[in-house]
Chimera marker file (.cmm) of the C-alpha trace (Angstrom):
<marker_set name="trace">
<marker id="1" x="1.876" y="41.686" z="9.213" r="1" g="1" b="0" radius="0.5"/>
<marker id="2" x="-0.962" y="40.953" z="6.807" r="1" g="1" b="0" radius="0.5"/>
<marker id="3" x="1.516" y="39.517" z="4.297" r="1" g="1" b="0" radius="0.5"/>
<marker id="4" x="2.822" y="37.050" z="6.891" r="1" g="1" b="0" radius="0.5"/>
<marker id="5" x="-0.743" y="35.959" z="7.666" r="1" g="1" b="0" radius="0.5"/>
<marker id="6" x="-1.503" y="35.433" z="3.990" r="1" g="1" b="0" radius="0.5"/>
<marker id="7" x="1.694" y="33.453" z="3.507" r="1" g="1" b="0" radius="0.5"/>
<marker id="8" x="0.885" y="31.285" z="6.538" r="1" g="1" b="0" radius="0.5"/>
<marker id="9" x="-2.645" y="30.649" z="5.227" r="1" g="1" b="0" radius="0.5"/>
<marker id="10" x="-1.383" y="29.733" z="1.751" r="1" g="1" b="0" radius="0.5"/>
<marker id="11" x="1.226" y="27.383" z="3.227" r="1" g="1" b="0" radius="0.5"/>
<marker id="12" x="-1.344" y="25.736" z="5.503" r="1" g="1" b="0" radius="0.5"/>
<marker id="13" x="-3.676" y="25.192" z="2.538" r="1" g="1" b="0" radius="0.5"/>
<marker id="14" x="-0.853" y="23.698" z="0.476" r="1" g="1" b="0" radius="0.5"/>
<marker id="15" x="0.124" y="21.285" z="3.266" r="1" g="1" b="0" radius="0.5"/>
<marker id="16" x="-3.501" y="20.267" z="3.824" r="1" g="1" b="0" radius="0.5"/>
<marker id="17" x="-4.084" y="19.585" z="0.123" r="1" g="1" b="0" radius="0.5"/>
<marker id="18" x="-0.815" y="17.666" z="-0.150" r="1" g="1" b="0" radius="0.5"/>
<marker id="19" x="-1.763" y="15.424" z="2.754" r="1" g="1" b="0" radius="0.5"/>
<marker id="20" x="-5.254" y="14.943" z="1.364" r="1" g="1" b="0" radius="0.5"/>
<marker id="21" x="-3.906" y="13.846" z="-2.024" r="1" g="1" b="0" radius="0.5"/>
<marker id="22" x="-1.255" y="11.623" z="-0.448" r="1" g="1" b="0" radius="0.5"/>
<marker id="23" x="-3.947" y="9.833" z="1.540" r="1" g="1" b="0" radius="0.5"/>
<marker id="24" x="-5.918" y="9.021" z="-1.589" r="1" g="1" b="0" radius="0.5"/>
<marker id="25" x="-2.815" y="7.625" z="-3.289" r="1" g="1" b="0" radius="0.5"/>
<marker id="26" x="-2.106" y="5.360" z="-0.324" r="1" g="1" b="0" radius="0.5"/>
<marker id="27" x="-5.667" y="4.052" z="-0.333" r="1" g="1" b="0" radius="0.5"/>
<marker id="28" x="-5.186" y="2.273" z="-3.658" r="1" g="1" b="0" radius="0.5"/>
<marker id="29" x="-4.816" y="-1.507" z="-3.633" r="1" g="1" b="0" radius="0.5"/>
<marker id="30" x="-1.130" y="-2.054" z="-4.310" r="1" g="1" b="0" radius="0.5"/>
<marker id="31" x="0.190" y="-5.368" z="-3.048" r="1" g="1" b="0" radius="0.5"/>
<marker id="32" x="2.965" y="-7.687" z="-4.007" r="1" g="1" b="0" radius="0.5"/>
<marker id="33" x="3.670" y="-11.159" z="-2.707" r="1" g="1" b="0" radius="0.5"/>
<marker id="34" x="5.981" y="-9.815" z="-0.004" r="1" g="1" b="0" radius="0.5"/>
<marker id="35" x="3.026" y="-7.838" z="1.391" r="1" g="1" b="0" radius="0.5"/>
<marker id="36" x="1.612" y="-11.057" z="2.832" r="1" g="1" b="0" radius="0.5"/>
<marker id="37" x="2.911" y="-13.244" z="5.619" r="1" g="1" b="0" radius="0.5"/>
<marker id="38" x="1.696" y="-16.472" z="4.079" r="1" g="1" b="0" radius="0.5"/>
<marker id="39" x="0.571" y="-18.016" z="0.832" r="1" g="1" b="0" radius="0.5"/>
<marker id="40" x="-2.918" y="-18.384" z="2.312" r="1" g="1" b="0" radius="0.5"/>
<marker id="41" x="-3.290" y="-14.659" z="3.031" r="1" g="1" b="0" radius="0.5"/>
<marker id="42" x="-2.127" y="-13.788" z="-0.492" r="1" g="1" b="0" radius="0.5"/>
<marker id="43" x="-4.655" y="-16.282" z="-1.880" r="1" g="1" b="0" radius="0.5"/>
<marker id="44" x="-7.391" y="-14.729" z="0.272" r="1" g="1" b="0" radius="0.5"/>
<marker id="45" x="-6.656" y="-11.302" z="-1.247" r="1" g="1" b="0" radius="0.5"/>
<marker id="46" x="-6.721" y="-12.781" z="-4.738" r="1" g="1" b="0" radius="0.5"/>
<marker id="47" x="-10.049" y="-14.485" z="-3.962" r="1" g="1" b="0" radius="0.5"/>
<marker id="48" x="-11.430" y="-11.210" z="-2.566" r="1" g="1" b="0" radius="0.5"/>
<marker id="49" x="-10.704" y="-9.355" z="-5.821" r="1" g="1" b="0" radius="0.5"/>
<marker id="50" x="-10.405" y="-11.767" z="-8.763" r="1" g="1" b="0" radius="0.5"/>
<marker id="51" x="-9.684" y="-8.867" z="-11.159" r="1" g="1" b="0" radius="0.5"/>
<marker id="52" x="-6.213" y="-8.890" z="-9.547" r="1" g="1" b="0" radius="0.5"/>
<marker id="53" x="-5.313" y="-5.175" z="-9.773" r="1" g="1" b="0" radius="0.5"/>
<marker id="54" x="-2.014" y="-5.858" z="-7.975" r="1" g="1" b="0" radius="0.5"/>
<marker id="55" x="-1.034" y="-8.639" z="-10.393" r="1" g="1" b="0" radius="0.5"/>
<marker id="56" x="-0.536" y="-11.202" z="-7.641" r="1" g="1" b="0" radius="0.5"/>
<marker id="57" x="-1.256" y="-13.956" z="-10.175" r="1" g="1" b="0" radius="0.5"/>
<marker id="58" x="1.241" y="-12.911" z="-12.852" r="1" g="1" b="0" radius="0.5"/>
<marker id="59" x="1.325" y="-16.346" z="-14.498" r="1" g="1" b="0" radius="0.5"/>
<marker id="60" x="-2.500" y="-16.715" z="-14.537" r="1" g="1" b="0" radius="0.5"/>
<marker id="61" x="-2.480" y="-20.084" z="-12.812" r="1" g="1" b="0" radius="0.5"/>
<marker id="62" x="-5.181" y="-19.092" z="-10.322" r="1" g="1" b="0" radius="0.5"/>
<marker id="63" x="-2.802" y="-18.673" z="-7.393" r="1" g="1" b="0" radius="0.5"/>
<marker id="64" x="-0.617" y="-15.838" z="-6.135" r="1" g="1" b="0" radius="0.5"/>
<marker id="65" x="3.136" y="-15.795" z="-6.535" r="1" g="1" b="0" radius="0.5"/>
<marker id="66" x="5.000" y="-18.225" z="-4.359" r="1" g="1" b="0" radius="0.5"/>
<marker id="67" x="6.358" y="-16.757" z="-1.169" r="1" g="1" b="0" radius="0.5"/>
<marker id="68" x="9.968" y="-17.486" z="-0.469" r="1" g="1" b="0" radius="0.5"/>
<marker id="69" x="11.368" y="-17.601" z="3.036" r="1" g="1" b="0" radius="0.5"/>
<marker id="70" x="13.028" y="-14.250" z="2.357" r="1" g="1" b="0" radius="0.5"/>
<marker id="71" x="9.753" y="-12.651" z="1.269" r="1" g="1" b="0" radius="0.5"/>
<marker id="72" x="7.984" y="-13.960" z="4.367" r="1" g="1" b="0" radius="0.5"/>
<marker id="73" x="10.802" y="-12.655" z="6.586" r="1" g="1" b="0" radius="0.5"/>
<marker id="74" x="10.633" y="-9.248" z="4.902" r="1" g="1" b="0" radius="0.5"/>
<marker id="75" x="6.865" y="-9.152" z="5.386" r="1" g="1" b="0" radius="0.5"/>
<marker id="76" x="7.284" y="-9.999" z="9.074" r="1" g="1" b="0" radius="0.5"/>
<marker id="77" x="9.822" y="-7.186" z="9.553" r="1" g="1" b="0" radius="0.5"/>
<marker id="78" x="7.542" y="-4.691" z="7.820" r="1" g="1" b="0" radius="0.5"/>
<marker id="79" x="4.601" y="-5.789" z="9.973" r="1" g="1" b="0" radius="0.5"/>
<marker id="80" x="6.674" y="-5.383" z="13.133" r="1" g="1" b="0" radius="0.5"/>
<marker id="81" x="7.799" y="-1.899" z="12.086" r="1" g="1" b="0" radius="0.5"/>
<marker id="82" x="4.216" y="-0.816" z="11.405" r="1" g="1" b="0" radius="0.5"/>
<marker id="83" x="3.087" y="-1.781" z="14.919" r="1" g="1" b="0" radius="0.5"/>
<link id1="1" id2="2" r="1" g="1" b="0" radius="0.2"/>
<link id1="2" id2="3" r="1" g="1" b="0" radius="0.2"/>
<link id1="3" id2="4" r="1" g="1" b="0" radius="0.2"/>
<link id1="4" id2="5" r="1" g="1" b="0" radius="0.2"/>
<link id1="5" id2="6" r="1" g="1" b="0" radius="0.2"/>
<link id1="6" id2="7" r="1" g="1" b="0" radius="0.2"/>
<link id1="7" id2="8" r="1" g="1" b="0" radius="0.2"/>
<link id1="8" id2="9" r="1" g="1" b="0" radius="0.2"/>
<link id1="9" id2="10" r="1" g="1" b="0" radius="0.2"/>
<link id1="10" id2="11" r="1" g="1" b="0" radius="0.2"/>
<link id1="11" id2="12" r="1" g="1" b="0" radius="0.2"/>
<link id1="12" id2="13" r="1" g="1" b="0" radius="0.2"/>
<link id1="13" id2="14" r="1" g="1" b="0" radius="0.2"/>
<link id1="14" id2="15" r="1" g="1" b="0" radius="0.2"/>
<link id1="15" id2="16" r="1" g="1" b="0" radius="0.2"/>
<link id1="16" id2="17" r="1" g="1" b="0" radius="0.2"/>
<link id1="17" id2="18" r="1" g="1" b="0" radius="0.2"/>
<link id1="18" id2="19" r="1" g="1" b="0" radius="0.2"/>
<link id1="19" id2="20" r="1" g="1" b="0" radius="0.2"/>
<link id1="20" id2="21" r="1" g="1" b="0" radius="0.2"/>
<link id1="21" id2="22" r="1" g="1" b="0" radius="0.2"/>
<link id1="22" id2="23" r="1" g="1" b="0" radius="0.2"/>
<link id1="23" id2="24" r="1" g="1" b="0" radius="0.2"/>
<link id1="24" id2="25" r="1" g="1" b="0" radius="0.2"/>
<link id1="25" id2="26" r="1" g="1" b="0" radius="0.2"/>
<link id1="26" id2="27" r="1" g="1" b="0" radius="0.2"/>
<link id1="27" id2="28" r="1" g="1" b="0" radius="0.2"/>
<link id1="28" id2="29" r="1" g="1" b="0" radius="0.2"/>
<link id1="29" id2="30" r="1" g="1" b="0" radius="0.2"/>
<link id1="30" id2="31" r="1" g="1" b="0" radius="0.2"/>
<link id1="31" id2="32" r="1" g="1" b="0" radius="0.2"/>
<link id1="32" id2="33" r="1" g="1" b="0" radius="0.2"/>
<link id1="33" id2="34" r="1" g="1" b="0" radius="0.2"/>
<link id1="34" id2="35" r="1" g="1" b="0" radius="0.2"/>
<link id1="35" id2="36" r="1" g="1" b="0" radius="0.2"/>
<link id1="36" id2="37" r="1" g="1" b="0" radius="0.2"/>
<link id1="37" id2="38" r="1" g="1" b="0" radius="0.2"/>
<link id1="38" id2="39" r="1" g="1" b="0" radius="0.2"/>
<link id1="39" id2="40" r="1" g="1" b="0" radius="0.2"/>
<link id1="40" id2="41" r="1" g="1" b="0" radius="0.2"/>
<link id1="41" id2="42" r="1" g="1" b="0" radius="0.2"/>
<link id1="42" id2="43" r="1" g="1" b="0" radius="0.2"/>
<link id1="43" id2="44" r="1" g="1" b="0" radius="0.2"/>
<link id1="44" id2="45" r="1" g="1" b="0" radius="0.2"/>
<link id1="45" id2="46" r="1" g="1" b="0" radius="0.2"/>
<link id1="46" id2="47" r="1" g="1" b="0" radius="0.2"/>
<link id1="47" id2="48" r="1" g="1" b="0" radius="0.2"/>
<link id1="48" id2="49" r="1" g="1" b="0" radius="0.2"/>
<link id1="49" id2="50" r="1" g="1" b="0" radius="0.2"/>
<link id1="50" id2="51" r="1" g="1" b="0" radius="0.2"/>
<link id1="51" id2="52" r="1" g="1" b="0" radius="0.2"/>
<link id1="52" id2="53" r="1" g="1" b="0" radius="0.2"/>
<link id1="53" id2="54" r="1" g="1" b="0" radius="0.2"/>
<link id1="54" id2="55" r="1" g="1" b="0" radius="0.2"/>
<link id1="55" id2="56" r="1" g="1" b="0" radius="0.2"/>
<link id1="56" id2="57" r="1" g="1" b="0" radius="0.2"/>
<link id1="57" id2="58" r="1" g="1" b="0" radius="0.2"/>
<link id1="58" id2="59" r="1" g="1" b="0" radius="0.2"/>
<link id1="59" id2="60" r="1" g="1" b="0" radius="0.2"/>
<link id1="60" id2="61" r="1" g="1" b="0" radius="0.2"/>
<link id1="61" id2="62" r="1" g="1" b="0" radius="0.2"/>
<link id1="62" id2="63" r="1" g="1" b="0" radius="0.2"/>
<link id1="63" id2="64" r="1" g="1" b="0" radius="0.2"/>
<link id1="64" id2="65" r="1" g="1" b="0" radius="0.2"/>
<link id1="65" id2="66" r="1" g="1" b="0" radius="0.2"/>
<link id1="66" id2="67" r="1" g="1" b="0" radius="0.2"/>
<link id1="67" id2="68" r="1" g="1" b="0" radius="0.2"/>
<link id1="68" id2="69" r="1" g="1" b="0" radius="0.2"/>
<link id1="69" id2="70" r="1" g="1" b="0" radius="0.2"/>
<link id1="70" id2="71" r="1" g="1" b="0" radius="0.2"/>
<link id1="71" id2="72" r="1" g="1" b="0" radius="0.2"/>
<link id1="72" id2="73" r="1" g="1" b="0" radius="0.2"/>
<link id1="73" id2="74" r="1" g="1" b="0" radius="0.2"/>
<link id1="74" id2="75" r="1" g="1" b="0" radius="0.2"/>
<link id1="75" id2="76" r="1" g="1" b="0" radius="0.2"/>
<link id1="76" id2="77" r="1" g="1" b="0" radius="0.2"/>
<link id1="77" id2="78" r="1" g="1" b="0" radius="0.2"/>
<link id1="78" id2="79" r="1" g="1" b="0" radius="0.2"/>
<link id1="79" id2="80" r="1" g="1" b="0" radius="0.2"/>
<link id1="80" id2="81" r="1" g="1" b="0" radius="0.2"/>
<link id1="81" id2="82" r="1" g="1" b="0" radius="0.2"/>
<link id1="82" id2="83" r="1" g="1" b="0" radius="0.2"/>
</marker_set>
């Protein structure tokens, strides 16, 4: 019986630590142009952090990548699924 309790405790600790580490990985700023519903919102993110860790401005022209109709549609679907 004590072995089962120890195994349960070890498993619970492993799950907790896994979830804790997964949360920190998700918290990183990782965007692409499809993450935004409009060119303006992508530009706002680029203005917020000019160091551009997500490489939104790959061609260094001062503006984020152009959003195609497909990218905007994909972003809308993702937003709907998250709500």
